[in-house]
N, C-alpha and C positions, 0 to 999 in steps of 0.2 A: 908187049913186055910188061906193062903194069898188070894186065890180067893174069899173066903167068906168075908174076911175083906174088899177087894176092892168093892165087891158087896154091902156090908153094907154101906160103905162110899159113894158110888155113889147113892145108893137108898135114903139115908137120905139127900143128898146135894140138893141144889137148882137146878132147871131145867137148868139154864144158866151155871151151873158149870159141868154139865154132859158131857161125851165125845161126840164129833161130828166130822164128816168128812167134809172137804171143798168141795164146789161144783165143783171147778176146780182144777185139780191136774196136775202137770208137771212131766212127766216121761221121763227120759233121757235114750235113747237107744244107744247102741254101734254100730259103723259102721261095715258093713260086710267086711270080709276079701276078698281081691282081689285074685281070684284063677287063672285068665287067664292072662298070660303074653305073649308078642310077642316071638315067637320062630322061628328061621330060618328053612326054608324048607330043608328037607334032600337032600343030593347031588344027589342021585339016582332019587328022585322025580323031581328035577330040570332038570335033563337030559331027563326024560320022558316027561315033559311038553314042553321042547324045541323041542323034536323030533316030538311030536304030534301037534305042532302049525300049524294053517291053513295058507297056502300061496296062495294068489289069483293067478290064471294063468295069465301070461303076454299076452297082445294082440299080434296078429300076425303082425299088422302094428303099428309102433310107433305113438303116438298121434300127434306128430309134423308133420307127413306125411299125416294126415287126413285133409280133407277139412273142413274149419270152417263152423259151422252150420249157415244157412241163417235165418235171422229174418223173421218171418211170418207177412206179412203186411195184415191187415184186410182191405178189400175193402168195400167201402160204397155201399149200394144198391141204386137203382134208386130213391127211394122216398127221401132218405136223400140228394142226389144231387139236386133233384128238390127243396127241401126246402131251401137249401143253395143258389141256384140260385135266388129264390124269394127274399131272404134277400139282396143279392147283388143288384138286380134291385131296391129294395125299397130305398137303400142308394144312388144309382146312379141317379135315375130319380126324386127324390123329393128334394125340397129345405129345407123343415122343417121336421125333424125326432125327435119326443119327446119320451123319455123313461119314462114310468110310472110303478109304482108298483100296481099290481092288487090284490085286496082282494076279498074274496067271496061276491057276491051280487046277488040279484034275477035276473032271466032272463029278466023280464019285464023292470027293470031299465037299464039293459045293452042294450036292444033293443032301448029304448028311448034315451039313450046317443049316440048310433051310429046314430040314426036318426037326432038328433040335430047337430052332428058333420058333417054329410054328407051334410047338408045345406051349410056349408062353405068349401066343397070339402076336408074334412079331413077324412081319412080312418083309421079304427082300425084294427091292425094286431096282432094276437096272435103268439108268437114266443117261442121257447124252448132255454134254455141256452146252451145246448149241440150242438145246430145248429148255434146259433149266435156267440158264443165265437170263434170257429175256423175261422169263416169268418172275424170277426173284427180284429183278431190278425195279419192278413196279409194285412191290409189296413191302411189308414191314420186315421181311426176312432178307433184305438186301445185304446185311452185314455177313451173311453166309457165303457171299460170292467168292471171296478169296479161297474158299475150300474147294471149289469146283475148278480144278486146273487139269489134273490128269484124269484117268479113268476112275469113276466113282460109282458107288451104289448107295442106296438109301435103306435103312432099317427103320420101319415105321410100325407104330403100335398105338392102339386106342388107350392103352394104359401106360403108366410110367414104370416099365420093367427094366430099369437101368441095371440093377444088380444081376438079373438073369442074363441080360444081353452081354455084360462084361464076362460072365462066367463062360458063355459059349465062345466068345471071341478070343478068350485066353488060349483055347486049343486050336485056333486057326491063325497061324502067323501070317498068312497071305492077306488077311483083312486087317487094315490098320484104322482104328478110330481116330478121326480128325476133330470132330466136334459134334454138337447136338443142339437141338432146340426142344426143351421140355417145358410144357405149359407156357408157351410164348416167351420163354427165357432162353437166350443163346448162351451155351456153356462150352468151354473148351474140354479137352480130354481130361485134364485134372479136375475140372468142375464136375464132369459126369461121374468120375470116381468118388468125389466127395459127396455128391448127391446120392450115390448108391449106398453109402455108409449111414445115411439118415434112417431113423426108424420109420415104420409105416405111418401113413397119415392117421389111421384110427388110433394107434398107440400115442402119437404125438398129441392128438386132440384130447385123449383121456388124461394124459399128464398135465396138459394145460388146464383142463377143467378141474382136476384135483388140486392143483396149486392155487387156482383162483377160489375154490370153495374153502380151502384151508384158512385163508386170511379172514373171511367173514365169521367163520366158526370161532376162531380165536378171539376176535373182537367181541363177539356176542358173549362168550364165556367171561371175558374180562369185565364187560359191562354188568353182567348179572352177579358177579362175585361179591361186590360191595353191598348191594341191596340184600342179598341172601344172608350175608354176614350180619348186617344190621338187624334184620328180622329175627335171626337166631338170638342175638343179644337181648332184644326187647322181650322175646318169649321167656328167656331165662330170668330176666329181671321181674317180670310179672309173676312167674312161678315162685321166685324167692319171696316176693311180697305176700303172696297167698299163703305160703308155708309159715311165714312169720306171724301172721294173724292166727293161724290154727295151732302154732306151737310145735309143729313137726319139723325135723331137720330137712333142709333142702337137699335133694339129690342132684348130683352133677348132671347137667343136661348136655345136649349135643353141642351147645354153643361153647361150653368150656373145653370139651374135647377138641372141637375144631380150633379154638383159640390156642390150645396147647400145641397143636401141629403148626 
């Protein structure tokens, strides 16, 4: 009867009043009981583990009596020594060594660049960082080491052809000048450009000699001016005295004309 009554009530009621279940239900579950607790090992098992523990055998000779192991030094082969010797000769025999970053470029462009540089006696040398860095670290050029990071090339010349080198590199964007060493002086890219704007050495020497010779000549003329003026005055005075004795009028001499000026 109660079930029939509830069914009648639910059947005759509105749909929104009928029983429904929520889409999301929260179910609370109890935690599991901890069944494993730490338990001390049995005394007999402890003795068994201690007896059966592995002990490494002692060496026949104490380690302090053994000779220290020698470090194995890797010897360079002949080809590496040859490359290092070539790098040393390049830095020793040339007055200008320019370090450039080399990017990939067609072979024809590389040939043309080397041809134009060879006109000014500038050679292109491809080097490896693992060859150059050990050589420079033991020389006075060790401040150039930060430039040898990526793929680099060297532009070397027995003369300081910085202006000509910059003119050629201006048409080759794949080659970037990083720095240079000119006459044992390390220069940045801006320093190389400033060096290229300087006049030739012969012209600078001529200007220096001319400026140095001008000062002594001016000093000599100043020192000789007063004695010459005094000598002209004395000559004029003597001439006037002689003319006074003879009774002839004195003619104006060079001293008067010079004094007027």
